[in-house]
Backbone as JSON Lines, residues from 0, in Angstrom:
{"i":0,"aa":"M","n":[-6.08,-14.93,-12.66],"ca":[-5.31,-13.42,-12.67],"c":[-5.49,-12.63,-11.06]}
{"i":1,"aa":"I","n":[-6.59,-12.64,-10.79],"ca":[-6.91,-12.19,-9.19],"c":[-6.55,-13.01,-8.07]}
{"i":2,"aa":"K","n":[-5.56,-13.06,-7.12],"ca":[-5.11,-13.63,-6.64],"c":[-5.13,-13.45,-4.77]}
{"i":3,"aa":"H","n":[-5.61,-12.13,-4.98],"ca":[-6.23,-11.79,-3.72],"c":[-7.55,-12.16,-3.28]}
{"i":4,"aa":"S","n":[-7.62,-11.58,-1.96],"ca":[-9.33,-12.26,-0.97],"c":[-10.27,-10.67,-1.11]}
{"i":5,"aa":"V","n":[-11.71,-10.94,-1.38],"ca":[-11.99,-9.86,-1.15],"c":[-13.01,-10.26,-0.06]}
{"i":6,"aa":"F","n":[-13.36,-9.49,1.18],"ca":[-13.93,-9.83,2.33],"c":[-15.45,-8.69,2.32]}
{"i":7,"aa":"V","n":[-16.72,-9.28,2.45],"ca":[-17.44,-8.37,1.97],"c":[-18.06,-8.23,3.63]}
{"i":8,"aa":"I","n":[-18.27,-7.04,4.04],"ca":[-18.64,-6.79,5.96],"c":[-20.27,-6.16,5.77]}
{"i":9,"aa":"E","n":[-21.5,-6.89,5.69],"ca":[-22.67,-6.65,5.33],"c":[-23.9,-7.39,6.09]}
{"i":10,"aa":"D","n":[-24.63,-6.48,6.62],"ca":[-25.34,-7.36,7.52],"c":[-26.73,-7.88,6.93]}
{"i":11,"aa":"D","n":[-27.01,-7.17,5.64],"ca":[-28.17,-7.42,5.5],"c":[-27.67,-8.41,4.06]}
{"i":12,"aa":"E","n":[-28.85,-9.68,4.44],"ca":[-28.28,-11.08,4.06],"c":[-28.5,-10.93,2.29]}
{"i":13,"aa":"A","n":[-29.24,-10.49,2.04],"ca":[-30.03,-10.02,0.53],"c":[-28.78,-9.28,-0.49]}
{"i":14,"aa":"V","n":[-28.08,-8.36,0.55],"ca":[-27.25,-7.27,-0.22],"c":[-25.69,-7.81,-0.58]}
{"i":15,"aa":"R","n":[-25.73,-9.17,0.79],"ca":[-24.49,-9.29,0.99],"c":[-23.95,-10.77,0.24]}
{"i":16,"aa":"D","n":[-25.45,-11.59,-0.31],"ca":[-25.25,-12.42,-1.24],"c":[-25.18,-12.08,-3.14]}
{"i":17,"aa":"S","n":[-25.71,-10.96,-2.3],"ca":[-25.73,-10.69,-4.28],"c":[-24.4,-9.89,-4.29]}
{"i":18,"aa":"L","n":[-23.34,-9.1,-3.7],"ca":[-21.98,-8.9,-3.31],"c":[-21.29,-10.07,-3.91]}
{"i":19,"aa":"L","n":[-21.29,-11.37,-3.22],"ca":[-20.71,-12.25,-3.13],"c":[-20.61,-12.9,-3.9]}
{"i":20,"aa":"T","n":[-22.27,-13.27,-4.85],"ca":[-22.09,-13.97,-6.51],"c":[-21.82,-12.78,-7.36]}
{"i":21,"aa":"L","n":[-21.67,-12.01,-7.38],"ca":[-21.3,-10.89,-8.43],"c":[-19.62,-11.26,-8.38]}
{"i":22,"aa":"L","n":[-18.99,-11.31,-7.38],"ca":[-17.4,-10.47,-7.21],"c":[-17.12,-12.85,-8.05]}
{"i":23,"aa":"R","n":[-17.58,-13.45,-7.07],"ca":[-17.48,-14.81,-7.36],"c":[-17.3,-15.36,-9.18]}
{"i":24,"aa":"G","n":[-18.33,-14.73,-9.41],"ca":[-18.85,-14.93,-10.44],"c":[-17.77,-14.31,-11.55]}
{"i":25,"aa":"E","n":[-16.73,-13.51,-11.21],"ca":[-15.77,-12.65,-11.87],"c":[-14.32,-13.39,-11.69]}
{"i":26,"aa":"G","n":[-14.42,-14.89,-10.67],"ca":[-13.31,-15.67,-10.49],"c":[-12.8,-14.61,-9.41]}
{"i":27,"aa":"V","n":[-13.16,-13.87,-8.35],"ca":[-12.61,-13.45,-7.01],"c":[-12.85,-14.07,-6.1]}
{"i":28,"aa":"T","n":[-12.11,-14.54,-5.52],"ca":[-12.01,-15.45,-4.0],"c":[-12.86,-14.22,-2.59]}
{"i":29,"aa":"A","n":[-14.14,-14.73,-2.75],"ca":[-14.82,-13.47,-1.64],"c":[-15.26,-14.51,-0.39]}
{"i":30,"aa":"R","n":[-15.53,-13.56,0.34],"ca":[-15.59,-14.24,1.17],"c":[-16.95,-13.53,2.36]}
{"i":31,"aa":"G","n":[-18.06,-13.58,3.2],"ca":[-18.8,-12.73,3.45],"c":[-19.17,-12.88,5.18]}
{"i":32,"aa":"F","n":[-19.29,-11.64,6.45],"ca":[-19.37,-11.76,7.59],"c":[-20.72,-10.53,7.8]}
{"i":33,"aa":"V","n":[-21.17,-10.92,8.54],"ca":[-22.59,-10.42,9.01],"c":[-22.59,-9.2,9.58]}
{"i":34,"aa":"S","n":[-21.06,-9.18,9.92],"ca":[-21.14,-7.84,11.14],"c":[-19.78,-7.41,11.04]}
{"i":35,"aa":"G","n":[-19.16,-6.33,11.43],"ca":[-17.79,-5.91,11.72],"c":[-16.86,-6.62,12.66]}
{"i":36,"aa":"A","n":[-17.93,-7.16,13.86],"ca":[-17.37,-8.27,15.26],"c":[-17.55,-9.61,14.57]}
{"i":37,"aa":"D","n":[-17.86,-9.72,13.84],"ca":[-17.79,-11.35,13.16],"c":[-16.67,-11.15,12.35]}
{"i":38,"aa":"F","n":[-16.51,-10.08,11.67],"ca":[-15.23,-10.28,10.77],"c":[-13.52,-10.3,11.69]}
{"i":39,"aa":"F","n":[-13.8,-9.39,12.86],"ca":[-12.75,-9.67,13.35],"c":[-12.86,-10.64,14.39]}
{"i":40,"aa":"A","n":[-13.93,-11.09,14.79],"ca":[-13.63,-12.31,15.43],"c":[-13.49,-13.59,14.59]}
{"i":41,"aa":"R","n":[-13.43,-13.8,13.21],"ca":[-12.92,-14.5,12.23],"c":[-12.0,-13.94,11.4]}
{"i":42,"aa":"L","n":[-11.12,-13.0,11.85],"ca":[-10.46,-12.16,11.02],"c":[-9.34,-13.7,10.11]}
{"i":43,"aa":"P","n":[-9.59,-13.32,8.61],"ca":[-8.92,-14.17,7.7],"c":[-7.38,-14.21,8.16]}
{"i":44,"aa":"E","n":[-6.63,-15.5,7.98],"ca":[-5.46,-15.37,8.2],"c":[-4.82,-15.17,6.74]}
{"i":45,"aa":"V","n":[-4.46,-13.91,6.07],"ca":[-4.15,-14.08,4.95],"c":[-3.35,-13.03,4.35]}
{"i":46,"aa":"E","n":[-2.29,-13.05,3.69],"ca":[-1.33,-11.73,3.44],"c":[-1.88,-10.27,3.02]}
{"i":47,"aa":"S","n":[-2.96,-10.52,2.0],"ca":[-3.45,-9.52,1.43],"c":[-4.77,-9.42,0.83]}
{"i":48,"aa":"A","n":[-5.34,-8.68,0.98],"ca":[-7.24,-8.35,0.82],"c":[-7.55,-7.35,0.83]}
{"i":49,"aa":"C","n":[-8.82,-7.17,0.21],"ca":[-9.78,-5.65,-0.42],"c":[-10.82,-6.05,0.84]}
{"i":50,"aa":"V","n":[-11.12,-4.4,1.38],"ca":[-12.45,-4.97,2.42],"c":[-13.1,-4.23,1.37]}
{"i":51,"aa":"I","n":[-15.02,-4.83,1.38],"ca":[-16.12,-4.45,1.35],"c":[-16.88,-4.31,2.33]}
{"i":52,"aa":"T","n":[-17.01,-3.17,2.99],"ca":[-18.32,-2.88,4.47],"c":[-19.32,-1.67,3.73]}
{"i":53,"aa":"D","n":[-20.45,-2.42,4.78],"ca":[-21.19,-1.45,4.52],"c":[-21.24,-0.4,5.77]}
{"i":54,"aa":"V","n":[-21.58,0.72,5.72],"ca":[-21.82,2.06,6.86],"c":[-22.04,1.77,7.99]}
{"i":55,"aa":"R","n":[-24.09,1.42,7.75],"ca":[-24.64,1.24,8.68],"c":[-24.87,-0.5,9.02]}
{"i":56,"aa":"M","n":[-24.45,-0.6,10.57],"ca":[-24.55,-1.59,10.99],"c":[-24.7,-2.34,12.19]}
{"i":57,"aa":"P","n":[-25.4,-3.02,12.59],"ca":[-25.16,-3.1,14.28],"c":[-23.95,-3.45,15.28]}
{"i":58,"aa":"D","n":[-23.65,-3.29,16.62],"ca":[-22.68,-3.59,16.91],"c":[-21.38,-2.56,16.67]}
{"i":59,"aa":"M","n":[-20.92,-2.48,15.29],"ca":[-19.84,-1.53,14.59],"c":[-20.05,-1.6,13.48]}
{"i":60,"aa":"D","n":[-20.09,0.0,13.45],"ca":[-20.51,1.0,11.99],"c":[-19.4,0.54,11.23]}
{"i":61,"aa":"G","n":[-19.16,1.3,9.8],"ca":[-18.05,1.01,8.79],"c":[-16.71,1.93,9.44]}
{"i":62,"aa":"G","n":[-17.38,2.86,9.82],"ca":[-16.27,3.36,10.5],"c":[-15.2,3.0,11.69]}
{"i":63,"aa":"E","n":[-15.75,2.5,12.73],"ca":[-15.46,1.42,13.75],"c":[-14.45,0.79,12.88]}
{"i":64,"aa":"V","n":[-15.14,-0.33,11.89],"ca":[-13.91,-1.26,10.97],"c":[-12.93,-1.12,10.19]}
{"i":65,"aa":"V","n":[-13.09,0.66,9.77],"ca":[-12.31,1.04,8.65],"c":[-11.08,1.55,10.06]}
{"i":66,"aa":"R","n":[-11.45,1.86,11.19],"ca":[-10.4,2.25,12.01],"c":[-9.69,1.14,12.97]}
{"i":67,"aa":"R","n":[-10.4,-0.24,13.05],"ca":[-9.51,-1.07,13.63],"c":[-8.8,-2.29,12.91]}
{"i":68,"aa":"L","n":[-9.23,-1.65,11.28],"ca":[-7.92,-2.41,10.42],"c":[-6.74,-1.74,10.39]}
{"i":69,"aa":"G","n":[-7.33,-0.5,10.24],"ca":[-5.81,-0.1,10.2],"c":[-4.63,-0.48,11.24]}
{"i":70,"aa":"E","n":[-5.32,-0.28,12.52],"ca":[-4.75,-0.51,13.28],"c":[-4.45,-1.77,13.66]}
{"i":71,"aa":"Q","n":[-5.1,-2.93,13.01],"ca":[-4.16,-4.2,13.05],"c":[-3.73,-4.15,11.48]}
{"i":72,"aa":"K","n":[-3.95,-4.04,10.36],"ca":[-3.47,-4.18,9.07],"c":[-2.04,-2.51,8.46]}
{"i":73,"aa":"G","n":[-2.41,-1.57,9.34],"ca":[-1.58,-0.63,9.12],"c":[-1.92,-0.16,7.55]}
{"i":74,"aa":"Y","n":[-3.44,-0.39,7.37],"ca":[-3.82,0.01,6.06],"c":[-2.95,-0.56,4.75]}
{"i":75,"aa":"A","n":[-3.11,-1.88,5.09],"ca":[-2.41,-2.09,3.9],"c":[-3.47,-3.16,3.1]}
{"i":76,"aa":"W","n":[-4.69,-3.31,3.7],"ca":[-5.94,-3.53,3.36],"c":[-7.13,-2.78,2.42]}
{"i":77,"aa":"P","n":[-6.84,-2.57,1.69],"ca":[-7.81,-1.25,0.75],"c":[-9.11,-1.78,1.24]}
{"i":78,"aa":"V","n":[-10.04,-0.29,1.37],"ca":[-11.5,-0.46,1.41],"c":[-12.15,0.16,1.16]}
{"i":79,"aa":"I","n":[-13.01,-0.76,0.74],"ca":[-14.62,-0.55,-0.06],"c":[-15.77,-0.1,0.66]}
{"i":80,"aa":"V","n":[-16.07,1.28,1.0],"ca":[-17.26,1.62,1.69],"c":[-18.7,1.6,0.8]}
{"i":81,"aa":"V","n":[-19.54,0.65,1.11],"ca":[-21.26,0.39,0.23],"c":[-21.73,1.62,1.46]}
{"i":82,"aa":"T","n":[-22.27,2.71,0.44],"ca":[-23.54,3.51,1.6],"c":[-25.0,3.63,0.66]}
{"i":83,"aa":"G","n":[-25.58,3.93,1.72],"ca":[-26.77,4.57,1.31],"c":[-26.4,6.27,0.46]}
{"i":84,"aa":"H","n":[-27.41,6.56,-0.19],"ca":[-27.7,8.26,-0.41],"c":[-27.21,8.7,0.53]}
{"i":85,"aa":"A","n":[-27.84,8.9,2.17],"ca":[-28.35,9.58,2.95],"c":[-26.88,9.59,3.9]}
{"i":86,"aa":"E","n":[-26.2,8.57,3.47],"ca":[-24.4,8.36,4.83],"c":[-23.68,9.11,3.51]}
{"i":87,"aa":"V","n":[-23.54,9.63,2.46],"ca":[-22.52,10.27,1.41],"c":[-21.46,11.14,2.74]}
{"i":88,"aa":"P","n":[-22.08,11.69,3.36],"ca":[-21.43,12.81,3.93],"c":[-20.12,11.9,4.83]}
{"i":89,"aa":"M","n":[-20.45,10.71,5.5],"ca":[-19.64,9.85,6.62],"c":[-18.96,8.74,5.44]}
{"i":90,"aa":"A","n":[-19.37,8.74,4.12],"ca":[-18.41,8.16,3.87],"c":[-17.16,8.99,2.69]}
{"i":91,"aa":"V","n":[-18.03,10.16,2.67],"ca":[-16.53,10.91,2.41],"c":[-15.4,11.3,3.53]}
{"i":92,"aa":"Q","n":[-16.06,10.83,4.64],"ca":[-14.95,11.55,6.19],"c":[-14.26,10.24,5.9]}
{"i":93,"aa":"M","n":[-14.89,8.92,5.9],"ca":[-14.26,8.03,5.97],"c":[-12.83,7.86,4.61]}
{"i":94,"aa":"M","n":[-13.23,8.58,3.67],"ca":[-11.93,8.11,2.74],"c":[-11.05,9.14,2.8]}
{"i":95,"aa":"K","n":[-11.29,10.16,3.57],"ca":[-10.39,11.03,4.56],"c":[-9.27,10.25,5.44]}
{"i":96,"aa":"A","n":[-10.49,8.89,6.11],"ca":[-9.6,8.46,7.04],"c":[-8.71,7.16,6.12]}
{"i":97,"aa":"G","n":[-9.07,7.15,5.0],"ca":[-8.17,6.14,4.28],"c":[-8.82,5.12,3.54]}
{"i":98,"aa":"V","n":[-9.98,5.28,3.71],"ca":[-10.61,4.68,2.65],"c":[-10.6,4.7,1.14]}
{"i":99,"aa":"V","n":[-10.28,3.84,0.47],"ca":[-10.1,4.06,-1.09],"c":[-11.27,4.45,-1.98]}
{"i":100,"aa":"D","n":[-12.41,3.69,-1.7],"ca":[-13.65,4.76,-2.67],"c":[-14.77,4.34,-1.85]}
{"i":101,"aa":"F","n":[-16.36,5.21,-2.31],"ca":[-17.18,4.39,-1.64],"c":[-18.28,4.34,-3.0]}
{"i":102,"aa":"I","n":[-19.38,3.54,-2.62],"ca":[-20.03,2.99,-3.53],"c":[-21.68,3.52,-3.22]}
{"i":103,"aa":"E","n":[-22.45,3.92,-3.82],"ca":[-24.01,4.38,-3.84],"c":[-24.47,3.1,-3.69]}
{"i":104,"aa":"K","n":[-25.58,2.97,-3.0],"ca":[-26.71,1.85,-3.09],"c":[-27.68,2.23,-3.44]}
{"i":105,"aa":"P","n":[-28.44,1.46,-4.55],"ca":[-28.16,0.58,-5.15],"c":[-27.48,0.71,-6.04]}
{"i":106,"aa":"F","n":[-25.86,-0.6,-6.01],"ca":[-24.77,-0.06,-6.56],"c":[-25.05,-0.54,-7.68]}
{"i":107,"aa":"D","n":[-24.15,-0.22,-8.99],"ca":[-23.86,-0.58,-10.07],"c":[-22.62,-1.77,-10.45]}
{"i":108,"aa":"P","n":[-23.35,-3.13,-10.59],"ca":[-22.61,-3.78,-10.79],"c":[-20.94,-3.66,-11.27]}
{"i":109,"aa":"V","n":[-20.92,-2.9,-12.44],"ca":[-19.57,-2.99,-13.26],"c":[-18.61,-2.02,-12.62]}
{"i":110,"aa":"R","n":[-19.5,-0.99,-12.01],"ca":[-18.95,0.18,-10.92],"c":[-17.89,-0.79,-10.15]}
{"i":111,"aa":"L","n":[-18.96,-1.39,-9.69],"ca":[-18.45,-1.82,-7.96],"c":[-17.19,-2.82,-8.27]}
{"i":112,"aa":"L","n":[-17.21,-3.67,-9.57],"ca":[-15.81,-4.77,-10.01],"c":[-14.87,-4.12,-10.57]}
{"i":113,"aa":"E","n":[-15.05,-2.6,-10.91],"ca":[-14.11,-1.73,-11.49],"c":[-13.12,-1.68,-10.18]}
{"i":114,"aa":"T","n":[-13.56,-1.28,-9.43],"ca":[-13.65,-0.64,-8.12],"c":[-12.85,-1.93,-7.28]}
{"i":115,"aa":"V","n":[-12.92,-3.2,-7.29],"ca":[-12.73,-4.2,-6.53],"c":[-11.3,-4.47,-7.43]}
{"i":116,"aa":"Q","n":[-11.65,-4.44,-8.76],"ca":[-10.26,-4.64,-9.32],"c":[-9.25,-3.56,-9.22]}
{"i":117,"aa":"G","n":[-9.99,-2.16,-9.1],"ca":[-9.05,-1.16,-8.78],"c":[-7.89,-1.7,-7.43]}
{"i":118,"aa":"C","n":[-8.79,-2.29,-6.47],"ca":[-8.45,-2.03,-5.11],"c":[-7.07,-3.63,-5.38]}
{"i":119,"aa":"L","n":[-7.38,-4.05,-6.04],"ca":[-6.65,-5.68,-6.01],"c":[-5.26,-5.25,-7.03]}
{"i":120,"aa":"G","n":[-5.52,-4.36,-7.61],"ca":[-4.51,-3.92,-8.12],"c":[-3.62,-2.91,-7.46]}
{"i":121,"aa":"L","n":[-4.09,-2.2,-6.28],"ca":[-3.25,-1.36,-5.96],"c":[-2.48,-2.59,-4.89]}
{"i":122,"aa":"I","n":[-2.86,-3.35,-4.3],"ca":[-2.35,-4.23,-3.7],"c":[-0.85,-4.62,-4.1]}
{"i":123,"aa":"T","n":[-1.11,-5.14,-5.47],"ca":[-0.16,-6.02,-6.39],"c":[0.74,-4.79,-6.25]}
{"i":124,"aa":"D","n":[0.42,-3.49,-7.34],"ca":[1.46,-2.44,-6.86],"c":[2.5,-1.97,-5.73]}
{"i":125,"aa":"R","n":[1.59,-2.21,-4.33],"ca":[2.29,-2.39,-3.12],"c":[3.12,-3.15,-3.11]}
{"i":126,"aa":"K","n":[2.5,-4.67,-3.22],"ca":[3.65,-5.44,-2.93],"c":[4.99,-5.72,-4.29]}
{"i":127,"aa":"D","n":[4.38,-4.79,-5.36],"ca":[5.71,-4.89,-6.17],"c":[6.77,-3.71,-5.17]}
{"i":128,"aa":"Q","n":[6.12,-2.94,-4.86],"ca":[7.19,-1.57,-3.96],"c":[7.94,-2.38,-3.04]}
{"i":129,"aa":"Q","n":[6.91,-3.14,-2.3],"ca":[7.93,-3.38,-1.24],"c":[9.28,-3.94,-1.47]}
{"i":130,"aa":"K","n":[8.82,-5.22,-2.2],"ca":[9.72,-6.01,-2.64],"c":[10.91,-5.52,-3.31]}
{"i":131,"aa":"K","n":[11.0,-4.73,-4.3],"ca":[11.53,-3.55,-4.67],"c":[12.59,-3.1,-3.45]}
{"i":132,"aa":"A","n":[12.16,-2.27,-2.69],"ca":[12.29,-1.81,-1.64],"c":[13.35,-3.17,-0.48]}
{"i":133,"aa":"R","n":[12.97,-4.13,-0.49],"ca":[13.78,-5.05,0.13],"c":[15.0,-5.15,-0.3]}
{"i":134,"aa":"L","n":[14.98,-5.34,-2.27],"ca":[15.87,-5.65,-2.84],"c":[17.44,-4.28,-2.58]}
{"i":135,"aa":"I","n":[16.36,-3.41,-2.82],"ca":[17.54,-2.29,-2.62],"c":[18.15,-2.03,-1.05]}
{"i":136,"aa":"E","n":[17.02,-2.35,-0.12],"ca":[18.07,-2.6,1.14],"c":[18.82,-3.08,1.03]}
{"i":137,"aa":"A","n":[18.7,-4.39,0.67],"ca":[19.78,-5.59,0.34],"c":[21.12,-4.78,0.07]}
{"i":138,"aa":"R","n":[20.94,-4.34,-1.18],"ca":[22.41,-3.93,-2.1],"c":[22.33,-2.96,-1.02]}
{"i":139,"aa":"V","n":[22.0,-2.04,-0.21],"ca":[22.83,-1.06,0.56],"c":[23.48,-2.04,1.42]}
{"i":140,"aa":"A","n":[22.74,-2.66,2.12],"ca":[23.67,-3.76,3.39],"c":[24.73,-4.23,2.71]}
{"i":141,"aa":"T","n":[25.5,-4.21,1.11],"ca":[26.51,-4.89,1.31],"c":[27.75,-3.51,1.1]}
{"i":142,"aa":"L","n":[27.27,-1.87,1.17],"ca":[28.11,-0.81,1.59],"c":[28.91,-0.82,2.17]}
{"i":143,"aa":"T","n":[30.27,-0.4,2.02],"ca":[31.07,-0.03,3.35],"c":[30.82,0.69,3.61]}
{"i":144,"aa":"Q","n":[30.88,1.85,4.83],"ca":[30.63,2.96,5.9],"c":[30.69,4.22,4.9]}
{"i":145,"aa":"R","n":[32.02,3.95,4.24],"ca":[32.02,5.35,3.62],"c":[31.71,5.61,2.31]}
{"i":146,"aa":"E","n":[31.33,4.25,1.67],"ca":[30.28,4.14,0.33],"c":[28.93,4.2,0.76]}
{"i":147,"aa":"L","n":[28.48,4.07,2.06],"ca":[27.42,4.4,2.48],"c":[27.23,5.93,2.77]}
{"i":148,"aa":"Q","n":[28.12,6.63,3.32],"ca":[28.23,7.9,3.12],"c":[28.16,8.63,1.96]}
{"i":149,"aa":"V","n":[28.51,8.45,0.9],"ca":[28.81,8.72,-0.16],"c":[27.81,8.3,-0.96]}
{"i":150,"aa":"F","n":[26.84,7.18,-0.93],"ca":[25.19,6.95,-1.58],"c":[24.03,8.19,-0.87]}
{"i":151,"aa":"E","n":[24.57,8.28,0.44],"ca":[23.1,9.25,1.15],"c":[23.64,10.54,0.72]}
{"i":152,"aa":"A","n":[24.89,10.88,0.64],"ca":[25.27,12.25,0.42],"c":[24.51,12.72,-1.5]}
{"i":153,"aa":"L","n":[24.8,11.39,-2.13],"ca":[24.09,11.66,-3.48],"c":[23.02,11.7,-4.06]}
{"i":154,"aa":"V","n":[22.2,10.85,-2.98],"ca":[20.7,10.9,-3.23],"c":[20.24,12.36,-2.6]}
{"i":155,"aa":"Q","n":[20.83,13.2,-1.46],"ca":[20.82,14.2,-0.68],"c":[20.98,15.28,-1.92]}
{"i":156,"aa":"G","n":[21.88,14.78,-3.04],"ca":[21.83,16.06,-4.07],"c":[23.12,16.7,-4.35]}
{"i":157,"aa":"R","n":[23.96,16.04,-3.33],"ca":[25.17,16.76,-3.24],"c":[26.39,16.95,-4.13]}
{"i":158,"aa":"S","n":[27.2,17.58,-4.71],"ca":[28.15,17.24,-5.41],"c":[29.34,16.62,-4.92]}
{"i":159,"aa":"N","n":[30.21,15.91,-5.62],"ca":[31.1,15.69,-5.62],"c":[32.31,16.62,-4.9]}
{"i":160,"aa":"K","n":[32.2,17.42,-5.14],"ca":[33.09,18.59,-4.31],"c":[32.38,19.31,-3.22]}
{"i":161,"aa":"E","n":[30.74,18.74,-2.72],"ca":[30.4,19.14,-1.94],"c":[30.65,17.94,-0.31]}
{"i":162,"aa":"I","n":[30.73,17.0,-1.33],"ca":[30.64,15.39,-0.6],"c":[32.59,15.32,0.04]}
{"i":163,"aa":"A","n":[33.11,15.8,-1.09],"ca":[34.71,15.63,-0.73],"c":[35.07,16.49,0.41]}
{"i":164,"aa":"L","n":[34.29,17.96,0.49],"ca":[34.28,19.09,1.64],"c":[34.44,18.56,2.99]}
{"i":165,"aa":"D","n":[32.74,17.55,3.32],"ca":[32.18,17.04,4.21],"c":[32.72,16.19,4.6]}
{"i":166,"aa":"L","n":[33.41,14.84,3.64],"ca":[34.4,14.07,4.09],"c":[35.66,14.18,4.76]}
{"i":167,"aa":"G","n":[36.18,15.21,3.76],"ca":[37.43,15.07,4.35],"c":[38.42,14.13,3.14]}
{"i":168,"aa":"I","n":[38.08,13.93,1.92],"ca":[38.64,13.38,1.09],"c":[38.86,14.54,-0.19]}
{"i":169,"aa":"S","n":[39.48,13.53,-1.0],"ca":[39.49,14.31,-2.52],"c":[38.48,14.03,-3.2]}
{"i":170,"aa":"P","n":[37.91,14.89,-4.1],"ca":[37.0,14.86,-5.53],"c":[37.42,13.64,-6.04]}
{"i":171,"aa":"R","n":[38.63,13.62,-6.59],"ca":[38.79,12.22,-7.22],"c":[38.38,10.63,-6.45]}
{"i":172,"aa":"T","n":[38.66,10.79,-4.87],"ca":[38.23,10.06,-4.26],"c":[37.03,9.56,-3.92]}
{"i":173,"aa":"V","n":[36.42,10.72,-4.15],"ca":[34.77,10.64,-3.98],"c":[34.17,10.15,-5.62]}
{"i":174,"aa":"E","n":[34.78,9.99,-6.55],"ca":[34.59,9.45,-7.84],"c":[34.7,8.12,-7.55]}
{"i":175,"aa":"I","n":[35.77,7.83,-6.88],"ca":[36.05,6.33,-7.12],"c":[35.3,5.84,-6.19]}
{"i":176,"aa":"F","n":[34.87,6.28,-4.77],"ca":[33.69,5.71,-4.24],"c":[32.31,5.8,-5.16]}
{"i":177,"aa":"R","n":[32.27,7.04,-5.76],"ca":[30.76,6.85,-6.16],"c":[30.7,5.88,-7.55]}
{"i":178,"aa":"A","n":[31.93,5.53,-8.39],"ca":[31.67,4.25,-8.91],"c":[30.92,3.13,-8.24]}
{"i":179,"aa":"K","n":[31.94,2.73,-7.32],"ca":[31.58,1.73,-6.55],"c":[30.56,1.48,-5.78]}
{"i":180,"aa":"V","n":[29.93,2.38,-5.39],"ca":[28.28,2.72,-5.2],"c":[27.25,2.2,-6.18]}
{"i":181,"aa":"M","n":[27.7,2.8,-7.45],"ca":[26.5,2.11,-8.75],"c":[27.08,0.83,-9.05]}
{"i":182,"aa":"A","n":[28.11,0.79,-9.01],"ca":[28.3,-0.82,-9.26],"c":[27.94,-1.82,-8.87]}
{"i":183,"aa":"K","n":[27.41,-1.28,-6.88],"ca":[26.93,-2.02,-6.29],"c":[25.48,-2.37,-6.15]}
{"i":184,"aa":"M","n":[24.85,-0.85,-6.36],"ca":[23.68,-0.79,-6.23],"c":[22.7,-1.11,-7.43]}
{"i":185,"aa":"H","n":[23.5,-1.76,-8.78],"ca":[23.31,-2.09,-9.9],"c":[22.6,-0.64,-10.27]}
{"i":186,"aa":"A","n":[22.72,0.36,-10.61],"ca":[22.66,1.61,-10.69],"c":[23.09,2.22,-12.22]}
{"i":187,"aa":"E","n":[21.95,2.17,-13.09],"ca":[22.82,2.44,-14.63],"c":[23.19,4.22,-14.79]}
{"i":188,"aa":"S","n":[22.45,4.87,-13.81],"ca":[22.5,6.21,-13.52],"c":[22.62,7.47,-12.19]}
{"i":189,"aa":"L","n":[22.77,8.15,-12.57],"ca":[23.07,8.82,-11.14],"c":[21.48,8.91,-10.46]}
{"i":190,"aa":"S","n":[20.71,9.03,-11.69],"ca":[19.48,9.72,-10.85],"c":[18.53,8.39,-10.6]}
{"i":191,"aa":"A","n":[19.06,7.03,-11.36],"ca":[18.21,5.85,-10.9],"c":[18.67,5.76,-9.67]}
{"i":192,"aa":"L","n":[20.49,6.0,-9.25],"ca":[20.54,5.67,-7.94],"c":[19.67,6.58,-6.47]}
{"i":193,"aa":"V","n":[19.62,7.69,-7.12],"ca":[18.72,8.96,-6.35],"c":[17.48,8.13,-6.09]}
{"i":194,"aa":"R","n":[16.68,7.86,-7.27],"ca":[15.77,6.76,-6.91],"c":[15.22,5.78,-6.3]}
{"i":195,"aa":"M","n":[16.45,5.16,-5.81],"ca":[16.51,4.02,-5.25],"c":[16.46,4.48,-3.94]}
{"i":196,"aa":"G","n":[17.38,5.58,-3.1],"ca":[17.58,6.07,-1.97],"c":[16.32,6.59,-1.91]}
{"i":197,"aa":"L","n":[15.91,6.91,-2.74],"ca":[14.19,7.97,-1.82],"c":[13.22,6.6,-1.63]}
{"i":198,"aa":"T","n":[13.06,5.4,-2.27],"ca":[12.33,4.45,-1.35],"c":[12.57,4.25,0.1]}
{"i":199,"aa":"L","n":[13.77,4.48,0.57],"ca":[14.03,4.24,1.49],"c":[14.0,5.31,2.97]}
{"i":200,"aa":"P","n":[13.03,4.48,3.76],"ca":[12.61,5.52,4.9],"c":[13.88,6.08,5.51]}
{"i":201,"aa":"G","n":[14.01,7.43,5.62],"ca":[14.61,7.94,6.34],"c":[16.24,8.68,5.63]}
{"i":202,"aa":"R","n":[16.32,8.11,4.26],"ca":[17.6,8.52,3.31],"c":[17.1,9.44,2.38]}
{"i":203,"aa":"N","n":[16.28,9.92,2.25],"ca":[15.74,11.11,1.89],"c":[16.09,12.53,2.02]}
{"i":204,"aa":"G","n":[17.3,12.98,2.9],"ca":[17.33,14.02,3.06],"c":[16.57,14.69,4.45]}
């Protein structure tokens, strides 16, 4: 069921091995790294993954791992921070920077697995959303220039009369173009068409 990888960055060998054993025991594909530098030196070539990182590590701390990962992956890889009690304020700051969750040491195995599963589910949701957006973009590409104008106006919430005035055509002609747009976009209703438009960057008014 779980198809994505989980990468554990932890300098404490006992903690790292414990995490890997726990994850692999649940059927998760997991790989460990001794430091942030080690992780980026051998950055796995996979499309999607969840990263678990400690906060306090030599050479590169968890905050730097999160920052660099964001630069390289655009925050597409969810990050979970494992932290000591004294480092909770830092972990909270990291969450504000994009970290999905933080777990205090000693960690509860059940809590950690639930968090990892949530991150993997987040990846799946993002992929589904990206797939849907690509499908919508392909449909938009089939629209003529006039149909595209009508589509964008509808997404902005304009009425047929307003669109007619803006484009210098009759309301009846707008209705004809609107029907063509609905058909090409496979939209069963105006609300469905608007939702499609709102998924496309730069077309939500």
